[in-house]
C-alpha positions in Angstrom: 58.6 96.5 133.4 59.9 98.3 136.7 62.9 98.9 134.1 60.3 100.7 131.7 59.1 102.8 134.1 62.7 104.0 135.1 63.3 104.7 131.7 60.6 106.9 131.0 60.1 108.6 134.4 62.3 111.2 135.5 65.0 110.8 138.0 63.7 112.3 141.1 66.2 115.1 142.1 68.2 114.8 145.9 67.3 118.0 147.9 70.6 118.8 148.2 70.8 119.2 144.7 67.9 121.3 144.5 69.5 123.8 146.9 72.5 124.0 145.2 70.9 124.9 142.2 68.9 127.5 144.3 71.9 128.8 145.8 73.7 129.1 142.4 71.2 131.0 141.0 70.8 133.4 143.5 74.3 134.1 143.4 73.9 134.6 139.9 71.1 136.7 140.3 72.9 138.9 143.0 76.2 139.8 140.7 73.9 140.5 137.7 71.9 143.3 139.7 75.0 144.5 141.0 76.5 144.6 137.3 73.5 146.4 136.5 73.8 148.9 139.7 77.9 149.7 138.2 76.5 150.5 135.1 73.6 152.7 136.3 76.0 154.3 138.3 78.3 155.0 135.9 75.6 156.6 133.6 74.6 158.7 136.7 78.5 160.0 137.1 78.4 160.9 133.7 75.3 162.5 133.2 76.1 164.6 136.5 79.6 165.4 134.9 81.1 163.6 137.8 84.8 162.6 137.8 84.7 159.2 136.8 86.8 156.5 138.6 86.8 153.2 140.6 86.4 154.6 143.8 83.0 157.1 142.6 81.5 154.0 140.4 81.4 151.7 143.6 80.1 154.6 145.9 77.4 155.4 142.9 76.8 151.8 142.7 76.8 150.3 146.2 79.1 147.5 145.6 82.8 147.4 146.4 86.2 148.4 144.3 86.7 144.4 144.5 83.7 143.7 142.4 84.6 146.5 139.9 88.5 145.3 139.6 87.4 141.4 139.2 84.7 142.4 136.3 86.7 142.9 133.5 84.1 144.4 131.3 83.3 147.4 133.9 86.8 147.9 134.6 88.1 148.7 130.7 84.5 150.6 130.5 85.9 152.4 133.9 89.6 152.8 133.0 88.5 154.0 129.4 86.2 156.8 130.7 88.6 157.6 133.3 91.1 158.4 130.5 89.1 160.2 128.5 87.9 162.5 131.5 91.7 163.2 131.7 92.1 164.0 127.9 89.7 166.6 127.7 91.0 168.0 131.0 94.4 168.3 129.5 93.4 169.7 126.0 91.0 172.3 127.6 93.0 174.4 129.8 91.0 177.6 130.8 92.2 180.8 130.6 91.8 183.9 132.1 89.9 186.2 129.9 90.7 189.6 128.9 87.4 191.1 131.1 87.5 188.6 133.7 88.0 191.5 136.2 89.4 189.3 139.0 91.5 189.9 141.6 93.8 186.8 139.9 93.7 188.2 136.6 94.5 191.6 137.6 97.2 190.5 139.8 98.8 188.2 137.4 98.7 190.8 135.1 100.6 193.0 137.3 102.8 190.7 138.0 103.5 190.0 134.2 103.9 193.8 133.5 105.6 195.1 137.0 106.3 198.4 135.1 103.0 199.2 133.6 101.2 202.2 135.1 97.9 200.9 137.0 96.2 204.6 136.1 96.9 203.9 131.7 
């Protein structure tokens, strides 16, 4: 009859096993929170028009560079966004406007056309 009771009752869990399970759960929760902070940091940098790179995301999210590099999805996302920013920066060079009137523009024009009279 005692065998029958053991079959229906769940076996007690050792205190060490409960502690291990609690530590594992705490580590998973901490990891998930860090991922969420990193994603929020990326969104904030995008919204504010800041440069996206590993250091900026780590600073904005309060996580380490190692964490970002070790997390495959975050690493790929940061690399993609960084590449998109570089492409956008290269494709839209800022040209000086003729109506700009800045000292840089004036000097640049003077260097391009050294024999042009400034009074004309």
